[in-house]
N, C-alpha and C positions, 0 to 999 in steps of 0.2 A: 275624629272621635274613634276611640278604640272599642272593639267588640266587647271587651270586659266591662265597659261602662254602659252597655246597652243590652236590650233584650230583643229577641226576634218576634216581631208582631205577626208575621205571616209571609206570604209570597205573592208574586204576580203570576196568575194562572194562564191568562189568555188576553187576546185583543178584545176590545169592545168598539165596534164600528170602524170607521175608516179615517178618523181625524186625530189619531194618536192616543185615544183613551184605552185603558187596560182594566182588567178585573183583578182586584186585590182580595185575596182570601186571608182574612185575619184569624189567627189561631187563638180565639178567646171565647169565653162564654159570656162576656159582657161587651158586645160590639158597640153598644150605645156610648161607651166611654171614649170611643175613638171616632165619633161622627164629625168632629170639627177640627181635623188636623190641618196645620199649616204646611207641614212638610214631613217627609219620612227619609230615612237613610236607606240607600240601596247598596247592597254588597256588589261592588264592581271591581273585579280583579283583586279580591281580598282587601279592598279599601271601602270604607263606608262613606258614600257620597250623598250629600243632601239633595233631595229633589223636592221642589216647592209645588204644592198642589193648587191648581187654578180652580178646579171644580171637584166636588166629591158628592156622591149620592149612593144610596144602597139599592140593590136590585131585589127582586122577589125572593131570591134564595138566601138573602142576608149577606151577600158578598158586596164589596165596595167597588163602584165604578170610579176610577181615578183619572183625572186629566192633569198631567204635569206641565209646568211652564216649560217652554222651549221644546216640547215633544208634540209635533203637529202633524206627523204623517204616520201611516200604517208601518212603513219601513223603520222609522225611528222607534216606534213603540214595540215592534217585533223584537228588537235587541234587548228589551227589558223582560221578556217572557222567562219565567222560572227564576227570576231574581228574588233574593230574600229581602224582605222589608224589616227594618230595624227602627227602634226608638231608644232614646236615652232612658236609663233606669228611672230617672226623675219624673218621667211621664207616666209611670205606672200609678194607677189609682191606689190609694192606701187601703189595705185590707184590715179587718178587725176580727176578733173572736177566733174561731178555729179555721178560718180561711187563711191560706198562705200561698206565696209564690215559691216555687221550687228553689230558686236561687237564694232566697232570703233566709232559709233555715239551715243552709250548709254550715256546719260547725256547732249548731245548737246542741245542748246537752239533752239526751233522751233519758227520761226518768220513768220508772214504773214502780209503784208501791213504795215511793220514797227512796228508792235505790237507783243510782246512776247505772244505766246500761252501757252507755258510751256516747259518742258524738255522731251526729248525722253527717255522713260522708257524701251522700248523694240521694236524690229522689229518682228512682228508676221508673220510667214510664214506657217501657218497650215491651210490656206484656199485657195480658188481659187485666191485671191488677197493678195499680200504682203501688210501689214499695218504698219504704224508708230503708236505705242501706246504712247500717249503723256500724261504726268501728268500735268494737268492745275490746279494748286493749289488744289490738292486733287481730282479733277474730271478727269475721263478718256475721252480722245478724240482720236478717231481712224481716221487716214487719209491714203488713198491709197498711197503707196510708188511708184508712177509712175513718169516717166520723165516729163510729162506735168505739174505736181504739184510742182516739185523741180526746183526752180529758180537758186539756187546756194548752194554750200557747202563750208564753210570756216573752214578748219581744225584748223588753228591757233586760231581763235576766238571761236571755238567749237560751230558753229551755222549753221543752215540750214534755208535758206530763201525759203518760200513756196509761191506759187501762187495758191490760193484755190478758188473754186467756192463760190460765195456769199452765206452766210448762213450756210455753212457746220459746222464751229466751233460752231456757235450759237445754232445749233441743240443739241449739247452735253451740252452746258453751260446754256441753258435756264432752268428755274425752273419748267417748265411745263413738263408733260409726264412721 
């Protein structure tokens, strides 16, 4: 399976016990959606390899204790530490309303007050504030991806209607500065 067809669920952080179990840290605000996994894909030498789960439970910190088939010793499990955990995109729970997955809105039209600003190029999550990176006819516009600014998301039309503070977009598109 190709990474383009998958999403990164999390990573393996450390060993759990001495019989081959590991701690999986899932990067999600809905861990309950992943409580009964049959398998995960592990990034092994830039290939996604399926690992079947024998046992899965959640610890007190909300992380998952995973016991994989054919991984029965501490030494075997040690090789998996820091490995990325992946799942096919089809395993993602469907979202509705103003909730969205970052990858699903790439290319969506970004509209404010009935006017097309541009298309969503990326969702930037590497600062204190998550931002929509919008390509406005070759110019970059950054808009905070917050509930107050998102009026609606129409997945069929592939568009997001925004309610933005006056002058925000113009700051980026003005010829000054």
